[in-house]
C-alpha positions as CSV (number, residue, x, y, z in Angstrom):
1,M,133.6,80.6,-114.2
2,V,136.5,79.0,-112.4
3,K,136.5,78.5,-108.7
4,Q,139.7,80.3,-108.1
5,K,140.4,78.9,-104.6
6,N,140.1,75.4,-105.7
7,R,142.1,76.0,-108.7
8,I,145.0,77.3,-106.7
9,E,144.8,74.4,-104.3
10,S,144.8,72.0,-107.2
11,L,147.9,73.7,-108.7
12,D,149.5,73.5,-105.3
13,S,149.0,69.7,-105.3
14,L,150.4,69.7,-108.8
15,R,153.5,71.5,-107.6
16,G,153.8,69.0,-104.8
17,I,153.7,66.0,-107.2
18,A,156.3,67.7,-109.3
19,A,158.5,68.2,-106.3
20,M,158.2,64.6,-105.4
21,I,159.2,63.6,-109.0
22,V,162.4,65.7,-108.6
23,V,163.2,63.9,-105.3
24,I,162.7,60.5,-107.0
25,F,164.8,61.6,-110.0
26,H,167.7,62.8,-107.8
27,S,167.5,59.6,-105.6
28,V,167.6,57.2,-108.5
29,L,170.2,59.2,-110.3
30,A,172.8,57.9,-107.8
31,F,172.6,54.6,-109.6
32,P,175.2,54.3,-112.4
33,A,172.7,52.3,-114.6
34,F,170.1,55.0,-114.3
35,Y,172.7,57.7,-114.8
36,N,174.0,56.2,-117.9
37,A,170.5,55.6,-119.3
38,N,169.4,59.2,-118.4
39,Y,172.4,61.1,-119.7
40,H,173.9,58.8,-122.3
41,F,171.1,56.6,-123.5
42,Q,173.0,53.5,-122.6
43,F,170.5,51.0,-121.4
44,E,171.5,48.0,-119.3
45,N,168.1,46.4,-119.6
46,N,164.8,46.8,-121.3
47,F,163.1,48.1,-118.2
48,L,165.5,51.0,-118.1
49,K,164.9,51.7,-121.8
50,L,161.2,51.7,-121.3
51,L,161.4,54.0,-118.3
52,I,163.6,56.6,-120.1
53,T,162.1,56.6,-123.6
54,S,158.4,56.3,-123.0
55,P,155.8,58.4,-121.1
56,L,156.8,56.4,-118.0
57,H,159.6,58.9,-117.9
58,T,157.2,61.3,-116.3
59,F,157.9,59.6,-112.9
60,V,161.5,60.7,-113.1
61,A,161.1,63.8,-115.3
62,G,163.1,66.1,-112.9
63,G,163.9,68.7,-115.5
64,E,160.5,69.0,-116.9
65,A,159.1,69.2,-113.4
66,V,161.2,72.4,-112.9
67,L,159.7,73.9,-116.1
68,L,156.3,73.3,-114.4
69,F,157.5,75.1,-111.3
70,F,158.4,78.3,-113.3
71,I,155.1,78.3,-115.3
72,L,153.1,77.8,-112.0
73,S,155.0,80.7,-110.4
74,G,154.0,83.1,-113.3
75,F,150.5,81.8,-113.0
76,V,150.1,82.3,-109.3
77,L,152.1,85.7,-109.2
78,S,150.0,87.2,-112.0
79,L,146.6,86.5,-110.5
80,P,146.4,89.5,-108.2
81,Y,147.0,91.7,-111.3
82,F,144.1,90.3,-113.2
83,N,141.9,90.5,-110.1
84,N,142.8,94.1,-109.3
85,R,144.5,93.0,-106.1
86,A,148.2,93.9,-106.8
87,N,150.1,95.8,-104.1
88,L,152.8,98.3,-104.1
89,Y,156.1,97.0,-105.5
90,V,157.8,97.4,-102.0
91,I,154.9,95.3,-100.4
92,Y,155.2,92.7,-103.2
93,I,159.1,92.4,-103.0
94,I,159.1,92.2,-99.2
95,K,156.6,89.2,-99.3
96,R,158.6,87.6,-102.0
97,F,161.9,88.0,-100.3
98,C,160.5,86.5,-97.1
99,R,158.7,83.7,-98.9
100,I,161.6,82.7,-101.3
101,Y,165.0,84.1,-100.1
102,I,164.9,83.6,-96.4
103,P,163.8,79.8,-96.4
104,Y,166.4,79.4,-99.2
105,I,169.3,80.9,-97.3
106,L,168.3,79.1,-94.0
107,I,168.2,75.7,-95.9
108,M,171.5,76.5,-97.6
109,I,173.1,77.2,-94.1
110,F,171.7,73.8,-92.9
111,S,173.2,72.2,-96.2
112,V,176.5,73.7,-95.7
113,L,176.7,72.6,-92.1
114,L,175.7,69.1,-93.0
115,M,178.6,69.1,-95.6
116,V,181.2,70.7,-93.4
117,F,180.4,68.2,-90.5
118,F,179.8,65.0,-92.4
119,A,181.4,65.0,-95.9
120,N,184.5,63.0,-96.5
121,Y,184.9,64.5,-100.0
122,K,185.8,61.2,-101.4
123,G,182.4,59.9,-102.9
124,I,181.2,56.3,-103.2
125,D,182.8,54.3,-106.0
126,S,179.7,52.2,-106.5
127,L,177.5,55.3,-107.1
128,S,177.2,57.7,-110.1
129,P,179.1,60.8,-111.0
130,A,175.8,62.7,-110.3
131,F,176.0,61.6,-106.7
132,N,179.7,62.0,-106.3
133,N,179.8,65.6,-107.6
134,R,178.0,66.6,-104.5
135,W,180.2,67.1,-101.4
136,E,183.1,66.8,-103.7
137,H,185.3,69.5,-102.2
138,P,185.5,71.8,-99.2
139,L,183.6,75.1,-99.1
140,T,185.3,78.2,-100.6
141,F,184.8,81.8,-100.0
142,K,183.6,82.4,-103.6
143,S,181.1,79.6,-103.0
144,I,179.7,81.4,-100.0
145,I,179.4,84.7,-101.9
146,S,177.7,82.8,-104.6
147,Y,175.2,81.2,-102.4
148,V,174.4,84.5,-100.6
149,L,174.1,86.6,-103.8
150,M,172.5,83.7,-105.8
151,I,175.3,84.0,-108.5
152,G,175.2,80.3,-109.7
153,Y,178.7,79.4,-108.9
154,D,179.6,76.0,-107.4
155,Q,176.0,75.0,-106.7
156,P,176.1,71.2,-107.3
157,N,178.8,70.8,-104.5
158,V,176.5,71.7,-101.7
159,N,172.8,71.7,-102.9
160,G,172.5,71.6,-106.7
161,V,168.8,72.2,-106.9
162,I,169.2,75.9,-105.8
163,W,169.9,76.9,-109.4
164,S,166.3,77.3,-110.0
165,L,165.9,79.5,-107.1
166,D,168.5,81.9,-108.6
167,H,166.0,82.4,-111.4
168,E,163.0,82.4,-109.3
169,M,164.2,85.3,-107.2
170,R,165.6,87.4,-110.1
171,I,162.5,87.0,-112.2
172,S,160.4,87.8,-109.2
173,I,162.2,91.1,-109.0
174,I,161.3,92.1,-112.5
175,F,157.9,90.4,-112.6
176,P,155.7,93.5,-111.8
177,L,157.4,95.2,-114.8
178,I,156.4,92.3,-117.0
179,M,152.9,92.4,-115.7
180,L,152.7,96.2,-116.3
181,F,153.4,95.7,-119.9
182,L,151.2,92.6,-120.2
183,T,148.1,94.2,-118.6
184,K,148.4,97.6,-120.3
185,G,148.9,96.5,-123.8
186,N,148.0,93.8,-126.3
187,W,149.0,90.6,-124.7
188,K,149.8,88.8,-128.0
189,K,152.2,91.6,-129.3
190,T,153.6,92.1,-125.8
191,G,154.3,88.3,-125.5
192,I,155.8,87.9,-128.9
193,C,158.1,91.0,-128.2
194,F,159.1,89.8,-124.8
195,I,159.9,86.3,-125.9
196,S,162.0,87.6,-128.8
197,I,164.0,89.8,-126.5
198,C,164.5,87.1,-124.0
199,L,165.8,84.7,-126.6
200,L,168.1,87.2,-128.2
201,L,169.4,88.2,-124.7
202,R,169.9,84.5,-123.8
203,F,172.1,83.7,-126.9
204,F,174.0,87.1,-126.5
205,L,174.8,86.2,-122.9
206,I,175.8,82.6,-123.7
207,G,178.2,84.0,-126.3
208,V,179.6,86.6,-123.8
209,S,180.1,83.9,-121.2
210,L,182.3,81.8,-123.6
211,Y,184.8,84.6,-124.0
212,I,185.2,85.4,-120.3
213,K,188.2,83.6,-118.7
214,N,187.1,84.3,-115.0
215,D,185.0,81.2,-114.0
216,F,183.0,83.1,-111.3
217,L,182.0,85.9,-113.7
218,S,181.3,83.7,-116.6
219,T,179.2,81.3,-114.5
220,F,177.2,84.3,-113.4
221,I,176.7,85.6,-117.0
222,L,175.6,82.1,-118.1
223,S,173.1,82.0,-115.3
224,L,171.7,85.4,-116.3
225,S,171.2,84.0,-119.8
226,N,169.2,81.1,-118.3
227,T,167.1,83.7,-116.3
228,C,166.2,85.4,-119.6
229,Y,165.1,82.1,-120.8
230,Y,163.1,81.0,-117.8
231,S,161.3,84.5,-117.8
232,I,159.4,83.3,-120.8
233,L,157.9,80.5,-118.7
234,F,156.7,83.0,-116.1
235,L,155.1,84.9,-119.0
236,I,153.3,81.7,-120.2
237,G,151.9,81.3,-116.8
238,A,150.7,84.7,-116.6
239,V,149.0,84.4,-119.9
240,M,147.3,81.3,-118.8
241,A,146.1,83.2,-115.6
242,N,144.7,85.9,-117.9
243,K,142.9,83.4,-120.1
244,I,141.8,81.1,-117.2
245,D,138.0,81.5,-118.0
246,V,138.6,80.8,-121.7
247,I,140.6,77.7,-120.9
248,Y,138.0,76.5,-118.5
249,Q,135.0,77.1,-120.9
250,F,136.9,75.2,-123.7
251,V,138.3,72.2,-121.8
252,Y,135.4,71.6,-119.5
253,L,133.1,71.0,-122.4
254,L,135.3,68.2,-123.8
255,K,134.1,64.6,-123.5
256,P,135.9,62.5,-120.8
257,I,137.4,60.3,-123.4
258,V,138.9,63.3,-125.2
259,K,140.3,64.6,-121.9
260,V,142.1,61.2,-121.4
261,L,143.4,61.5,-124.9
262,V,144.6,65.0,-124.3
263,F,146.3,63.8,-121.2
264,G,148.0,61.0,-122.9
265,I,149.2,63.4,-125.7
266,A,150.4,65.9,-123.1
267,L,152.6,63.2,-121.4
268,C,154.1,62.4,-124.8
269,L,154.9,66.0,-125.4
270,I,156.4,66.4,-121.9
271,N,158.7,63.5,-122.6
272,F,159.3,64.4,-126.2
273,K,163.2,64.6,-126.0
274,W,163.2,61.3,-124.2
275,I,160.9,59.3,-126.5
276,F,162.8,60.7,-129.6
277,Y,166.2,60.5,-128.0
278,S,167.8,59.7,-131.3
279,L,167.6,63.5,-132.0
280,S,170.6,63.9,-129.6
281,E,172.7,62.3,-132.3
282,F,172.3,65.5,-134.4
283,K,173.8,67.8,-131.6
284,T,177.1,68.1,-133.6
285,N,177.7,71.9,-133.0
286,F,176.8,74.8,-130.7
287,I,173.8,76.0,-132.8
288,L,172.3,72.6,-133.2
289,V,172.7,71.7,-129.5
290,H,170.8,74.9,-128.4
291,S,168.3,74.6,-131.2
292,I,167.3,71.0,-130.4
293,D,167.2,71.8,-126.7
294,L,165.0,74.8,-127.3
295,L,162.7,72.8,-129.5
296,S,162.5,70.0,-127.0
297,D,161.7,72.5,-124.1
298,F,159.0,74.2,-125.9
299,I,157.3,70.9,-127.0
300,A,157.5,69.9,-123.3
301,I,156.1,73.3,-122.3
302,L,153.2,72.8,-124.6
303,G,152.5,69.4,-122.8
304,I,152.7,71.2,-119.4
305,I,150.2,73.8,-120.6
306,M,147.8,71.0,-121.7
307,V,148.1,69.3,-118.3
308,M,147.5,72.6,-116.4
309,S,144.5,73.3,-118.6
310,L,143.0,69.9,-117.7
311,V,143.7,70.5,-113.9
312,L,142.0,74.0,-114.3
313,S,138.9,72.6,-116.0
314,S,138.2,69.1,-114.9
315,D,136.0,68.5,-111.8
316,Q,137.3,65.0,-111.5
317,I,141.1,66.0,-111.5
318,D,140.3,68.9,-109.2
319,K,138.7,66.5,-106.8
320,F,141.7,64.1,-106.9
321,L,144.2,66.9,-106.4
322,N,142.2,68.2,-103.5
323,K,142.8,65.0,-101.4
324,K,144.5,65.8,-98.1
325,P,147.7,63.8,-98.8
326,L,148.3,65.8,-102.1
327,L,147.3,69.1,-100.5
328,W,149.8,68.4,-97.7
329,L,152.5,67.5,-100.3
330,G,151.7,70.8,-102.1
331,K,152.2,72.7,-98.9
332,I,155.7,71.3,-98.1
333,S,156.8,71.2,-101.7
334,Y,159.0,74.2,-101.5
335,S,160.7,72.9,-98.4
336,L,161.0,69.4,-99.9
337,Y,162.7,70.8,-103.0
338,L,165.2,72.6,-100.9
339,V,166.0,69.8,-98.3
340,H,166.0,66.7,-100.3
341,T,169.5,66.8,-101.8
342,P,171.5,67.1,-98.5
343,I,169.1,64.6,-96.9
344,I,169.9,62.1,-99.6
345,M,173.6,62.7,-99.1
346,V,173.5,62.2,-95.3
347,T,171.3,59.1,-95.5
348,V,173.4,57.4,-98.1
349,Y,176.8,58.3,-96.5
350,Y,175.8,57.2,-93.0
351,L,172.9,54.7,-93.1
352,G,174.9,53.1,-96.0
353,K,177.4,51.9,-93.5
354,I,174.8,49.6,-91.9
355,L,172.3,49.1,-94.7
356,P,172.7,48.2,-98.5
357,I,173.0,51.4,-100.7
358,E,169.9,50.5,-102.5
359,I,167.8,50.6,-99.2
360,T,169.2,53.9,-98.1
361,I,168.3,55.5,-101.4
362,I,164.7,54.3,-101.0
363,I,164.6,55.5,-97.3
364,A,166.1,58.9,-98.2
365,P,162.9,60.5,-99.9
366,I,160.8,59.3,-96.8
367,I,163.2,61.2,-94.5
368,A,163.2,64.2,-96.8
369,L,159.4,64.4,-96.5
370,I,159.6,64.4,-92.7
371,V,162.4,67.0,-92.7
372,A,160.5,69.1,-95.3
373,Y,157.3,69.1,-93.0
374,Y,159.3,70.6,-90.1
375,S,161.0,73.0,-92.4
376,Y,157.5,74.2,-93.6
377,K,156.2,74.3,-90.1
378,Y,159.0,76.2,-88.5
379,I,160.7,78.1,-91.3
380,E,158.3,78.7,-94.2
381,L,155.3,79.6,-92.1
382,S,157.5,81.7,-89.8
383,T,158.9,83.8,-92.8
384,I,155.4,84.2,-94.3
385,K,154.2,85.7,-91.1
386,L,157.3,87.8,-90.9
387,G,156.6,89.1,-94.5
388,K,152.9,89.9,-93.4
389,K,154.1,91.6,-90.3
390,I,156.5,93.9,-92.2
391,V,154.0,94.8,-94.8
392,S,151.3,95.5,-92.3
393,R,153.3,98.7,-91.5
394,V,153.2,99.7,-95.1
395,S,150.2,101.6,-96.5
396,F,148.9,102.9,-99.8
397,P,148.1,99.7,-101.8
398,L,148.4,100.1,-105.5
399,T,146.1,98.2,-107.8
400,Y,146.4,97.5,-111.5
401,K,143.3,97.7,-113.8
402,K,143.0,94.8,-116.2
403,T,142.7,95.9,-119.7
404,S,141.7,93.9,-122.8
């Protein structure tokens, strides 16, 4: 049987590593050479080509790290349902609101204030478009409404990473309904049906967004289409939680050399679209673009499932991930994810006046780690306590019985 507490701590550390990968990705993306290599497969040197088109890309796999976040969320949120510890919906949603939305909105206020007081809205000529599309123009009323309601409009300008929080919050709202169907019926049939509906809704909403002229509304509908898509990842995480003992019994018995081989294959799968980047040449129309992207994502998801399975079933990996620095990184991972973009901007804009740009980009992640720690200590922990305090006044817990 899996030691549940250790497993969750291991996965927290994995989330922390993924958050750090996102920070590194957004830092080096400021360099035009890396930007061109990452988005256009234009390589200035062999090192960049090796970094982008091999499993080494894992160190800068920001997009794939976010896929991992969604799967981990589905895994963690579903555990109470399979252990008969799920609460009333109102208790669940209050805790989730306090855990996700309040830190989000406070960090967004922090990000907006930094931009308003420190941005020059001109960019830096020597840096990439990815850097210069942040703090590109003054805040608008529509942007404020979008940030408060998590609409998805004008996100890169202030803090681009918040796009994933839009989906996290929306899916959290409907997640108990997903779990109701998953725990009360045949999980295979439910899963296939759910995935089919999500994909159909995704493509339908993408089509609708293309015909709407209002940019605010079309952005919101397109964001909803992505929410449908990322809901599938939550489901995958939930199914893994449901089959955690099966995964453990199967993977635990594998020989160490086989586990190393599986890990290597998993890294190749996670970086599939980068290793086989020539597939991008076939993106000649709308259907091919989305089909290839969908295929690449699901191959990467398979690799993520393999990595998570190893983490859940290997004593050696579990011991490594339970080291204090990694556990600490896991604890501050949410704050790190939220604060790192504005910290990169402030650091590069203002330390860049006295230090070489390259040095400031190296320093920025270190400063982000420090700020994230204090954000975790004074914002996250406080909002978690707030959630517990509110729900302590609510009674009548509701449990869900797991069915086969």
